[in-house]
C-alpha positions in Angstrom: 59.5 -20.1 29.9 59.8 -19.6 33.6 58.0 -17.8 36.4 60.7 -15.4 37.4 63.4 -16.2 34.9 62.5 -15.4 31.3 58.7 -15.3 31.8 58.0 -15.1 28.1 55.7 -12.9 26.0 52.2 -14.0 27.0 51.4 -10.8 28.9 52.4 -8.6 26.0 50.6 -10.9 23.5 47.4 -10.3 25.5 47.9 -6.5 25.4 48.4 -6.3 21.6 45.4 -8.6 21.0 43.1 -6.4 23.1 40.5 -4.3 21.5 42.4 -1.1 22.3 46.2 -1.1 22.2 48.1 2.1 21.9 51.7 1.6 20.6 54.2 2.5 23.3 57.0 0.3 22.0 59.1 3.3 21.5 60.0 2.9 25.2 62.2 0.0 24.2 64.4 2.2 22.1 64.9 4.4 25.2 65.9 1.4 27.4 68.1 0.0 24.7 70.1 3.3 24.8 70.7 2.8 28.5 71.7 -0.8 28.3 75.1 -1.4 29.9 75.7 2.3 30.6 75.8 4.3 33.8 72.1 5.1 33.1 71.0 1.5 33.2 69.1 1.9 36.5 65.5 3.3 35.9 62.9 3.8 38.6 59.7 4.7 36.8 56.9 5.8 39.2 53.3 6.6 38.0 49.8 6.5 39.5 48.0 3.1 39.6 46.4 2.0 36.3 48.8 4.2 34.2 50.2 1.2 32.3 53.2 0.3 34.4 52.7 -3.4 34.4 51.9 -3.4 30.7 55.2 -1.7 30.0 57.0 -4.5 32.0 55.2 -7.2 30.1 56.4 -5.5 26.9 60.0 -5.3 28.1 59.9 -8.9 29.2 58.6 -10.0 25.8 61.3 -8.1 24.0 64.4 -9.0 26.1 63.6 -12.6 27.3 66.0 -15.2 26.1 64.3 -18.2 24.6 61.3 -16.3 23.2 60.6 -15.5 19.6 58.9 -12.2 19.9 59.7 -10.6 16.5 56.3 -11.2 15.1 54.6 -9.6 18.2 56.4 -6.3 17.4 55.7 -6.3 13.7 54.3 -3.0 12.5 55.0 -1.2 15.8 57.3 1.8 16.3 60.2 -0.2 17.8 60.6 -2.3 14.7 62.0 0.8 12.9 64.7 1.4 15.5 68.3 0.5 14.7 68.7 -1.3 18.0 65.6 -3.5 17.5 67.4 -6.7 16.3 70.5 -6.1 18.5 68.8 -6.7 21.8 65.7 -8.7 20.7 65.4 -11.8 23.0 69.1 -11.7 23.8 69.0 -11.5 27.7 68.0 -13.5 30.7 65.2 -11.6 32.3 64.5 -11.7 36.0 60.9 -10.5 36.5 59.9 -9.8 40.1 56.4 -8.7 41.1 57.0 -7.5 44.7 53.2 -7.4 45.5 53.0 -11.2 44.9 56.1 -11.8 47.1 54.7 -9.6 49.9 51.4 -11.6 49.8 53.0 -15.0 49.6 55.7 -14.5 52.2 53.1 -14.2 55.0 55.1 -14.6 58.3 58.4 -15.2 56.4 60.7 -12.4 55.5 59.8 -11.0 52.1 63.3 -11.0 50.7 64.1 -14.4 52.2 61.0 -15.9 50.4 62.0 -14.1 47.2 65.5 -15.4 47.2 64.5 -18.9 47.9 61.9 -18.9 45.0 64.2 -17.3 42.4 67.3 -19.3 43.3 65.2 -22.5 43.0 64.3 -21.5 39.4 67.9 -20.4 38.6 69.2 -23.9 39.6 67.2 -25.5 36.9 69.2 -23.7 34.3 72.4 -22.6 35.9 72.7 -25.0 38.9 76.1 -26.2 37.6 77.6 -22.8 38.3 76.9 -22.4 42.0 76.7 -24.8 44.8 73.8 -26.0 47.0 75.1 -23.9 49.9 74.4 -20.6 48.0 71.2 -19.1 49.4 71.9 -15.4 48.5 70.5 -14.4 45.1 73.2 -11.8 44.5 75.9 -14.5 45.1 74.3 -17.0 42.8 74.1 -14.4 40.0 77.8 -13.4 40.6 78.9 -17.0 40.2 76.8 -17.5 37.0 78.3 -14.3 35.5 81.8 -15.3 36.5 81.5 -18.6 34.6 79.3 -17.6 31.6 79.6 -13.8 31.3 75.8 -13.7 30.8 74.0 -10.6 32.0 70.5 -10.2 33.3 67.7 -7.6 32.7 65.9 -7.0 36.0 62.2 -6.0 35.7 60.6 -5.2 39.1 56.9 -4.4 39.4 55.3 -2.8 42.4 58.8 -2.1 43.8 57.3 0.2 46.5 54.6 -2.0 47.9 56.6 -2.6 51.0 56.7 1.1 51.6 52.9 1.5 50.9 51.6 -1.6 52.7 54.1 -1.9 55.6 54.2 1.8 56.4 54.7 1.3 60.1 57.7 -1.0 59.8 60.8 1.2 59.1 63.1 -1.8 59.9 61.4 -3.9 57.2 61.7 -1.1 54.7 65.4 -0.5 55.4 66.1 -4.3 55.1 64.3 -4.4 51.8 66.2 -1.5 50.4 69.5 -3.0 51.5 68.5 -6.2 49.7 67.8 -4.3 46.4 71.1 -2.4 46.7 73.1 -5.5 47.3 71.3 -7.2 44.4 71.7 -4.5 41.8 74.3 -1.8 42.7 77.6 -2.0 40.9 76.9 -5.6 39.8 78.5 -6.6 36.5 75.7 -9.1 35.8 73.2 -6.2 35.6 72.6 -5.1 32.0 69.5 -3.1 32.8 67.3 -2.6 35.9 63.8 -1.2 35.3 61.5 -1.0 38.3 58.1 0.6 38.6 55.8 1.7 41.4 53.7 4.6 42.5 56.4 6.2 44.7 59.9 7.3 43.7 62.9 5.8 45.5 62.5 5.9 49.3 64.9 8.3 51.0 66.7 7.8 54.3 68.8 10.5 55.9 70.9 12.5 53.5 71.0 9.9 50.7 69.0 7.1 49.2 69.9 3.4 49.6 69.2 3.1 45.8 71.0 6.3 44.7 72.2 4.6 41.5 68.6 4.8 40.1 67.5 7.7 37.9 64.0 8.6 39.0 61.2 9.1 36.5 58.2 10.4 38.4 55.1 12.5 38.0 57.2 15.6 38.9 59.7 14.8 36.1 59.5 12.0 33.6 62.5 13.2 31.6 62.8 11.4 28.2 60.0 9.0 29.1 57.2 11.6 29.0 55.3 10.3 26.1 55.1 6.8 27.7 53.7 8.1 31.0 50.1 8.1 29.7 48.2 8.7 26.5 49.3 11.8 24.5 46.9 14.2 22.9 47.5 12.8 19.4 46.8 9.3 20.6 43.6 10.3 22.3 42.4 12.2 19.2 43.0 9.1 17.1 41.0 7.0 19.5 38.1 9.5 19.7 38.0 9.5 15.9 37.9 5.7 15.8 35.2 5.3 18.4 33.1 8.4 17.5 33.8 10.1 20.9 33.9 13.9 21.4 37.5 14.9 21.9 36.8 18.0 23.9 34.6 16.1 26.3 37.2 13.4 26.7 39.9 16.0 27.4 37.6 17.7 30.0 37.3 14.3 31.8 40.8 12.8 31.6 43.4 15.3 30.4 45.4 17.6 32.7 48.7 15.8 33.6 51.3 18.4 32.5 54.8 17.4 31.7 57.6 19.6 30.4 57.4 18.7 26.7 54.0 16.9 26.6 51.6 19.4 28.1 48.6 17.1 27.7 48.9 13.6 29.2 45.7 11.6 29.6 44.8 8.9 32.1 45.1 5.8 29.9 42.8 3.5 32.0 40.0 6.0 31.9 40.3 6.8 28.2 40.3 3.1 27.2 37.2 2.5 29.3 35.4 5.6 27.9 36.1 4.4 24.3 35.0 0.8 25.1 31.8 1.9 26.8 31.2 4.9 24.6 30.6 7.1 27.6 32.8 9.4 29.7 32.5 8.7 33.4 34.7 8.0 36.4 36.6 4.8 35.7 40.1 5.3 37.2 38.8 6.4 40.6 36.2 3.6 40.7 39.0 1.1 41.3 39.4 2.2 45.0 37.5 4.2 47.5 38.0 7.9 48.2 39.0 7.1 51.8 42.7 7.4 51.0 42.3 10.9 49.4 40.2 12.0 52.4 42.9 10.9 54.8 45.4 13.2 53.2 43.3 16.3 52.5 42.1 16.2 56.2 45.7 16.3 57.5 46.4 19.2 60.0 49.0 21.2 58.2 48.8 25.0 58.1 47.7 26.2 54.7 46.7 22.7 53.3 43.0 23.3 53.4 43.3 26.7 51.8 45.4 25.2 49.0 42.8 22.4 48.4 40.0 25.0 48.3 42.0 27.2 45.9 42.5 24.3 43.5 38.8 23.4 43.7 38.2 26.9 42.6 40.3 26.3 39.5 43.5 27.8 40.7 47.1 26.4 40.9 49.2 26.4 44.1 52.9 26.6 44.5 54.4 23.4 45.9 57.9 22.4 46.9 58.3 18.7 45.9 61.9 18.4 47.0 61.4 17.8 50.7 59.2 14.7 50.2 60.7 11.5 51.6 58.9 9.3 49.1 56.8 7.4 51.5 53.1 7.6 52.7 53.8 8.0 56.4 56.3 10.7 57.2 54.9 14.1 56.4 56.4 17.3 57.8 54.7 20.0 55.7 51.7 20.6 53.5 54.0 20.4 50.5 54.8 16.8 51.4 51.1 16.0 51.4 50.6 17.8 48.0 53.6 16.0 46.6 52.2 12.6 47.5 48.9 13.5 45.9 50.9 14.4 42.7 52.6 11.0 42.7 49.4 9.0 43.3 47.6 10.9 40.5 45.1 13.1 42.4 47.0 16.3 41.5 48.9 17.3 38.4 52.2 19.1 38.5 53.5 21.8 36.2 57.3 21.7 36.5 57.8 24.9 34.6 55.9 26.9 37.3 56.3 24.4 40.2 52.6 24.5 40.7 50.0 21.8 41.5 46.4 21.6 40.2 43.5 19.3 40.0 43.8 17.9 36.5 40.3 17.0 35.3 36.7 16.4 35.9 37.2 12.8 37.0 39.5 13.9 39.8 37.4 16.9 40.8 34.5 14.5 41.4 36.8 12.4 43.7 37.7 15.4 45.8 34.0 16.2 46.1 33.3 12.7 47.2 36.0 12.8 49.8 34.8 16.1 51.2 31.2 15.1 51.3 31.6 12.7 54.2 32.5 15.3 56.8 35.1 17.9 57.7 34.3 20.3 54.9 30.7 21.5 55.5 31.2 25.1 54.4 32.8 24.2 51.1 30.2 21.5 50.4 27.4 24.1 50.9 29.2 26.4 48.4 29.5 23.5 45.9 25.8 22.5 46.2 24.7 26.2 45.8 26.9 26.6 42.7 24.3 25.0 40.4 21.8 27.7 41.4 24.4 30.4 40.9 25.0 29.3 37.3 21.3 29.2 36.5 20.9 32.8 38.0 23.8 33.9 35.8 22.4 32.4 32.7 19.0 34.2 33.4 20.9 37.4 33.9 19.6 37.8 37.5 22.3 40.2 38.7 20.8 40.7 42.2 20.6 36.9 42.9 24.1 36.4 41.5 25.5 39.1 43.9 23.6 37.5 46.8 24.9 34.1 45.9 28.5 35.4 45.9 27.9 37.0 49.3 26.8 33.7 50.7 29.7 31.9 49.2 32.1 34.4 50.7 30.5 34.0 54.1 30.8 30.2 54.0 34.4 30.3 52.8 35.6 33.1 55.2 37.1 30.6 57.6 39.4 29.2 54.9 39.8 32.0 52.3 40.3 35.7 53.0 39.5 38.4 50.5 42.5 40.8 50.2 42.9 41.3 46.5 41.6 40.4 43.1 43.4 37.0 43.2 41.6 36.0 46.4 38.3 37.2 44.8 39.1 35.1 41.7 39.6 32.0 43.8 36.3 32.5 45.7 34.4 33.2 42.5 35.9 30.0 40.9 34.7 28.0 43.8 31.2 29.6 43.7 30.9 28.6 40.1 32.2 25.1 40.7 29.3 23.3 38.9 30.0 25.3 35.7 32.8 22.9 34.9 30.4 20.1 34.3 29.4 21.7 31.0 32.2 24.2 30.5 35.9 24.4 30.2 37.2 27.0 32.6 40.2 29.1 31.5 41.9 31.6 33.9 43.8 34.6 32.7 42.5 33.9 29.2 44.6 35.7 26.6 42.0 37.9 24.9 42.1 41.1 22.8 44.4 43.6 24.5 45.0 41.7 27.7 43.8 38.8 29.8 40.2 38.1 30.8 40.1 37.0 34.5 38.0 33.9 33.8 36.4 32.5 30.7 33.9 29.6 30.6 33.7 28.0 27.2 30.8 25.5 26.7 31.8 22.0 25.6 30.9 21.4 22.0 27.8 19.3 22.8 26.4 21.8 25.3 23.9 24.4 24.1 24.7 27.2 26.5 26.4 30.7 26.1 30.0 31.3 26.8 30.8 33.4 29.9 33.5 36.1 30.0 34.0 37.1 33.7 36.0 40.2 34.8 36.6 40.8 38.5 37.2 44.1 40.4 38.2 44.7 44.0 36.8 47.8 45.6 35.8 49.4 42.3 32.6 48.8 40.3 31.0 46.0 38.4 30.3 48.4 35.5 34.0 49.1 35.3 34.6 45.4 34.9 32.1 45.2 32.0 33.7 48.3 30.4 37.1 46.6 30.5 35.8 43.6 28.7 34.5 45.8 25.9 37.5 48.2 25.8 40.0 45.4 25.5 37.8 43.4 23.1 38.0 40.2 25.2 35.2 38.5 23.2 37.1 38.7 20.0 39.6 36.1 21.2 37.0 33.3 21.5 38.3 31.7 18.4 35.9 29.4 16.7 33.1 30.2 19.0 29.9 31.5 17.5 26.8 32.4 19.5 25.7 34.1 22.6 28.2 35.4 25.2 27.4 36.7 28.6 29.7 39.5 29.9 29.8 39.2 33.7 31.3 42.0 35.7 31.8 41.4 39.4 33.0 43.8 42.1 33.7 43.2 45.8 33.1 46.2 48.1 35.7 45.9 50.8 34.0 48.2 53.3 30.5 46.7 53.0 31.8 43.1 52.3 29.2 42.7 49.5 29.4 41.8 45.8 27.9 43.7 42.9 27.2 42.1 39.6 26.4 43.4 36.1 25.5 41.0 33.2 25.2 41.9 29.6 24.4 39.7 26.5 26.2 39.9 23.2 26.3 37.8 20.1 29.5 36.7 18.3 29.0 36.1 14.6 31.0 33.6 12.6 
């Protein structure tokens, strides 16, 4: 067992021995299909603590020559795959953790330090096939392959740390990318190259230095979707095993929407919630909110409006294609939003090309980032939202209307009322605190149409459901009548109990709100 060459299976052994291990060995069947094909280059980017390093430990345990890992995979999904025995422990694996090399290199060039360290270990096993004068890793591997025809599996962790931690050094970044291209591209000794990080492949000019890689990112994970995080079925099983409420867990950690798997959960947070038997902010507790604040405070036209709209529960259109895949060069608000998607603070719906704040855990992080300055109007709305909810639950129509007037005044510098959609965003923001105890659904399919907003109480919350209908320059009573005429309440499947019908109208001329609240009961 080596440090960089065939590191063994200890990392994966620790994973499967942990109290909670979710079987993701099906990923191996996917990489086996790509072995020695034109698709053998994979760059898999996900937010931090989404299981990237654990996946590399698993691949290292499976492919590393000299290991006997069959017993470790016993009973897991990959054992049933036809390719399981074909590739099990049949390759020399080169495992590179770029974060470690960046730290250890200090004043030395990162790639120079890496090559020296890896070649030193290669000499112990293959020194007879290349001379002492060889100091280039690619050359050493070429000579080994020429004499032995042995191929290598490359596993590269934190591949993008140079881009993230040396943002100011374009020259270092280019030199690093050239090194990876020379090491991997069109090399016959490469059986598979699988690298992970937070960012997709860095772009320079009209092409990427690593254009042989297929990118699997938070905007499109292709056939690796179910290995991006925990799926809905996996979380349901964990909730059943640990006696946790599935709806509450989803409210906290669900929300990452991929093309086939529409519910992907944050794995780090789910595991911690199960272990501690309590939903709380676990993923975001691993670093400060300063990074998020830096990005949402950037001076791009429309960025603040989009952030506020998402806080209000809306989605916003985003063009992810112009992003250069770094954390320094931003040209538009879309570049900022795309970065927030890649680092996990926003979710992305590829079907609609829209971004959204995924869950309660992330909403709290936005609130933390905004609370330290720069967003005073929005923070006043958020703090007043608790009172607005209580006024609504008491049926105090006058105070609700007044609260909405105040929220409109505070948000006027960022949001403008010009139609029902704008009103919907402002109302969602004004009812911000509702989402602590409710699941908010916009354009809820109900009866003969769609209710503007429905707030469904979480199963453990003893509060009424809210069906909210909005009107612009009409009447609040007309909104209530529409709820009744179109039988919106009948669509609250499985819900039994009190429902508040909330009709809200905005008078364009007087710039005031009107509210009507009625109570109804839905029988089982």
